[in-house]
C-alpha positions in Angstrom: -17.5 -15.9 -1.6 -16.2 -12.8 0.5 -15.3 -9.4 -0.7 -11.9 -10.3 0.7 -11.4 -14.1 -1.0 -12.6 -11.6 -4.5 -9.9 -9.6 -4.1 -7.2 -12.3 -3.7 -5.8 -12.2 -7.3 -4.3 -8.8 -7.3 -3.2 -6.9 -10.7 0.3 -5.3 -11.0 -0.1 -1.9 -12.0 0.7 -1.0 -15.2 4.0 0.4 -14.8 6.7 0.7 -12.0 5.9 3.4 -10.1 8.8 6.1 -10.0 6.5 8.9 -8.4 4.2 10.0 -5.5 0.8 8.0 -6.7 -2.9 7.5 -5.0 -3.3 4.1 -5.4 -6.5 1.8 -6.5 -7.9 -0.8 -4.7 -7.4 -4.8 -6.2 -3.8 -3.5 -7.9 0.1 -4.2 -6.6 2.1 -1.7 -7.1 6.1 -1.9 -7.7 7.6 1.2 -6.3 11.2 2.5 -7.7 12.8 4.6 -5.1 16.2 4.8 -6.9 15.6 8.9 -7.6 14.4 9.4 -4.1 11.3 8.8 -1.4 7.6 7.8 -2.9 4.6 8.7 -0.9 1.8 5.5 -2.3 -1.7 7.6 -1.3 -4.6 5.2 -0.4 -7.3 5.4 -1.9 -9.9 8.1 -0.6 -12.9 5.8 0.1 -12.9 2.1 0.9 -15.1 -0.9 1.2 -14.2 -3.9 3.7 -11.8 -6.4 2.2 -10.5 -3.7 -0.3 -6.8 -5.2 -0.9 -3.9 -3.1 -1.9 -0.1 -4.7 -2.3 3.3 -3.0 -2.1 6.5 -4.1 -3.6 10.2 -2.6 -3.1 11.0 -3.0 -7.0 14.5 -2.2 -6.4 15.7 -2.9 -3.2 16.5 0.8 -2.1 13.0 1.3 0.4 16.0 1.5 2.9 17.4 4.5 1.4 14.6 6.4 0.5 11.5 4.9 2.0 8.3 4.2 0.7 5.4 6.2 2.7 1.6 5.2 2.6 -0.3 8.3 2.8 -3.5 7.1 5.2 -5.7 9.6 3.0 -8.2 10.0 6.1 -8.1 6.8 6.9 -6.8 4.7 9.9 -3.5 2.3 9.4 -3.1 -0.6 11.9 -6.0 1.8 14.2 -3.5 4.5 14.1 -4.1 8.6 12.0 -0.8 8.3 10.6 1.0 7.7 7.7 2.9 4.3 7.4 6.4 4.7 6.4 8.4 1.7 5.2 12.0 1.8 4.9 13.1 -2.0 4.9 15.0 -3.1 1.6 12.6 -5.0 -0.9 9.9 -4.5 1.5 6.6 -6.4 0.2 3.3 -6.0 2.1 -0.4 -6.0 1.6 -3.1 -4.4 2.9 -6.8 -5.0 3.3 -9.1 -2.5 4.3 -11.2 -3.7 7.5 -13.4 -0.8 8.7 -13.4 2.7 10.5 -12.0 2.1 13.1 -8.8 0.0 12.6 -8.9 0.9 9.2 -6.0 -0.3 6.5 -4.3 -3.3 8.1 -1.3 -5.0 7.4 -1.8 -9.0 6.4 2.3 -9.8 6.1 4.9 -8.2 8.3 
């Protein structure tokens, strides 16, 4: 069984996220940006197959963006943070390698 397959069942974080947070692989985060923009920082270390999911809890990312902080890893092959400004966005990121870094599993 591959690591990505092992991570297929992702656990939700215990509470809705309302402030900047450093994420842990294998969790899904419901992010509430009603009060302002939030940065969700990727883990500082990652292994191939690590998976994280982010959901716009209150449908307010179009007003107050969710930024995915790269924490020295690439996102979609780029050395830049990912800014999400789509209402009700829900997406996953899987870590592939140091060349491409974290890749979106949905678009």
